[in-house]
Every structure is written in structure tokens, then in C-alpha cells.
N, C-alpha and C positions, 0 to 999 in steps of 0.2 A: 562570564563564560560565553564563548562564541556560539552562535546558533548555527546548526547544520540541517539542511533539508534531507529528510530520510524517507520521503514518500514521493517519488518523482517518476512521471511517465513520459518517455521520449517518443519520437516518431515511430519507434519500433513496437509501441503498443498500437498495433495497426488499426487505423480509422478510429482511434480513441485519444491518443496523445499527440500534441502539437508542439512539443518542445524539441526543436532540432538540436542535436548534440553540440555542434559547433557554436551556435548561438547561446546554448545553455552555459558553456564555459565562459563566454563573454559576460553573461549576466552574473555568474558567481563572482567573477573578478570585480565587476562594477559595484557589487554590493559588499565587497570586502570579506566575503566568506571564504573559508579555507578548505572546505571539503563538501562533497555532495554524494548522495546515494542515487543509484539507478534501480527502480523497482517496476519494470514493465510487467504487464499483465500476462502471467503464465509462460513467458518466454525470456530467453537470454540472447536474442539475436544481436542486440546492440552492445553487448559487453565489451568486445574488443575495441570497437570505435570509441566507446565511452572511456575506457581505460587509457587509451593512447591520447585522446584529446585532453583528458584531465591532467595526465602526466606532463604533456607539452605545455599546458597552461600553469603548471605549478600548483595544481589543486589535488587534494587527496581524494581518489576515487573509492567509493564504498559500493561494492558489487552486491546486487540483491535481485529480488524478484517478488512480485505480489502473486503468489501462487493461488490456485483454486483447489480447495480441499473438499473432496467428495463427502457428501453427508453420510454415506455408508462406507463402502470400499471403492477403490478405483476400478474394480472389475464389475461393479453393479451399474447397469445401464438400462434402467426401466423408465419408460416415458411417464412423465408426471410425478415421478418420485426422485429421480437422480439428476434432474435438469439444472437445478440451481445450487451449485457448490458454494461454500463459504470462502471468503478472501482471507489471506494471511500473508503478512509481509515478512520475508526472510532476508537477513543481511549477513554477508560473509565476514566473519571475524578474522579468518586466517585462510591458508591454502587448503586445509582440510575442509573448512566450510565451503569453499569454492568447489571442491571436488564433489562434496555431498549435494550441494545445490544443483550443480550441473547434472548429476546422476538422476536426481529426483525429477527435475524439469524434463529430462529426456524420457523417463518412464511415464511421465504425465501424458506424453504424446503416444508412445508405443503401446502402453498398457491401459492408461486411464482416460483416453480421449472420448468424451461424450459431449458434444456441442463445444466443449473447451478442453484443453489439456488439464487433467486433474491428478493430484497426488492424494494420499489418504493418510490416516493416523499411523498405520503400520510403517509406511515409508518415513514419516516424521520420527517415529521412535527409533528406527534403525539407522537413520542418517542425520541426526540432529547435531552431531559434534561439529564445533566450529561455527555454529550459526546462532544468531540472535533473532528472536521472533517478536513482531509487533502485532497487536490484536486487530489492526487494519481499520477500514472505513465502516460505514453503516452496513456494508455487505459482509463484515466479519461475523463469526458465530456469536461472540459476546455482545456486540451492539444489536444484532438481530434479536437475540433473546431478551435484551433489555427493552427494546422497542415493543416487544410482544408482552411486556409486563412480567417476564420470567426471571426475576433477580436471582433466585436460587439456582436456576439452570445456568445463568451466566457465571455465577461463582464456581459451579462445578466444572464448566468448560475452561475457566481460567486456571483452576487447580490442575486440571489434566494437562494443560499446556506447560504450566510451571513445573510439573513432574517430568515432562519430556525434556524440556530445554534447560531446566534449572531455574530457581526463582530470580536469579540475577541476569538471566538470559531470555526471560519472557517479559515484555513490557506492555502495559496498558496504554493504548494510543488514544489521545484526545484530539478532536478536530473541531473547527468552527468556521463553516462556510455560510453562516447565516441561514442554516436549514432548521426548521422546527424540530425535526427528529433529533438532530445533534444537540440542540438546546435542551430537549427533554431528557436525554440520557447522560449528558455531561456530568451532572452531580453524582449519578450512580456509578459511572466509570471511575471517578475520583474516589468515591467511597470504597468501591471494590478493590482498587489498587492499594488503598491504605489498610483495609482490613486484612488483605492477603500479603501485605508488605512487598508489593511488586513495584518495579520502577514505573514512573509515569512519563510518557513521552508526548510532547506536543508536535504535531505535524500539520502540514497543509498538503492536500491531495493535489499535487501540481500536475496539470494537464497542458498548460500553456505558460509562457514566460511572463506576459504582462496582461493586466486586466483587459486592455483593448484587443487582445488576441482571442477573447472568448468567442467571437464570431467565427474565427477560423476553426475552432474546435466544434462549433455547431455544424459547420459544413461537413466536417469529417463524420459526425454522427448521422447527418442526412444520407451520406453515401452508404454508411454501414447499415442503415435501416430502410434504404430505398424510399426516402422521402425528399421533399424539397422545402426550402424556406417559405415558399408560397402556400404550403399546405395549411398554414396557420398554427398557432400555438407554439410554445417554446420547445425546441428540439434539444435533447441532451440535458445538461445540468440546469437546475432550477435557479442558480445564481451565477454571477460572474466572479466568484471568489476563488476559483480553482487555479490561481496563477502563482508564480514563483515570488513569494512575498519577501520583503526586506526583514532584517532582524528586528527593527523597531516595530514593524507591523505585527510580527509574531509575538513580541513581548507585550504589546498592547492588548492583543486578543486574549492572551493567557496570563495576564498580570495577577489574577487571583490564585494562580497555581505556580508559585515560583520554583517549586521542586521539579516541575516538568522540564 
């Protein structure tokens, strides 16, 4: 079965993603992959450019977004309480999914904006049709609960998402960027997926195209955080594993989980 990257941040994840859309399609072709998703943080600015570039290159475009989900509702904006929303990856299955995702992302700005554009559980319940959800990176609700030692809370959060999207449309996402936290929760994510009979999906959180581009992403993070490389200490990601990996690299990383 061919591998497809389902968690990718382009230049439209402003000051965070360093994957330029044109170069991205060249990389997909170079690796012999047939499809790619776009999941920029909270926005869909890049959708049209992405769709056109993919079609021109003969690649299947999967339109998506890594949305920010408010911890309470999108209307709650209390300092210290509502600042850190959860991440959730949403992928369009069809035109209805595209309409629903566009609508939610728009309301994330016009109604939910607090530091970031935020959706909430009510919007997900009302506009889930045509969408496939992935549990996201370490900033997703389920990984965060597992990192905090709250397995039962993670199970409850997964059940809630499976109820909203359907058990075949909510996937438990596993990642391995050589981070200690990912290593810690990986067995628990797999256990949770098997217990609840949810699909398991292996992704790489792609923020740049090649390992050697990690420095470019670090510069973007410096701009975003008003720092310089001379300030000392690593800026941004703790490893240089957040690149667009080959199918062989992904298979090697997750060989213990062939069902993913």
C-alpha cells in the first residue's frame, strides 16, 4: 500500500511552515507518492494554490486544516484559561467536507479568535459531515491527556470524537520525531486505538521538505518569537525530524505497527 503524507504545513502556516507549495509537488513526484494533504494551522489560505499545483503535477490533493479547538467554547476568551486550544487535523472527504471545513475555519476567525482562530465542539458536531479527523500531534487533546497521565480522560476524549465523526472517520494519529514525549505515549495511543477499534494513522508533522531545511524553519520561528539565532539555545523544534520523509523512512519508523 502506498504511503501518503496527511499532516503537512506549507508556507501558509505563517512563520511556522517552510514547505513551499511548488517545491512540495516536486518532492512528492521525486518520492513516487501519488497524493498529499495540506493541513495548515487554523487557515486555508493555501488551498487554491495547493489544489492547482497538485492537479498540474498529476497528484491527488487532499484538502485539510489543522484546526485549533477551544478548551471550552469558541466564545470563551478568558486570559489564562482559554489561551491554549487543542490541535485537531481535519481532512475533506468530499465537497460537503470542503464546505463544512471552510465554514468552520471562517467562524474560527469571526467568532472564535483568541490568540488563534478557534473552533469548538459545537461546530464540530454541526459540521462534521464529509470530514475525516486525526487526533493530531502532541498538542492534540488525546496526546496531552496521555502526557499528563490521564489515560481514562484520553479514552473519553477519543470516544467523544468517534461519536461526532463516526468510528471509521476518527483516526488515532501516531508520530515519531525522536521526542521523549512521543516515545512515552506511543504505546498508549496504539492501545487506545485497538481498545476503541479506531483506525491508526502514522504521520510525520512536515514543516519543511528536507532534513537540511530545519535551519530555515528555525529562522521562521525566530521571526515569530522576536528572537535571533545568536540568543543561544535551540529555537523551535527540538529535533530535525519534521521533514517530508520518504515512504521507506516512514515504514522503518512504524514497522511495529503495520496496521497504521
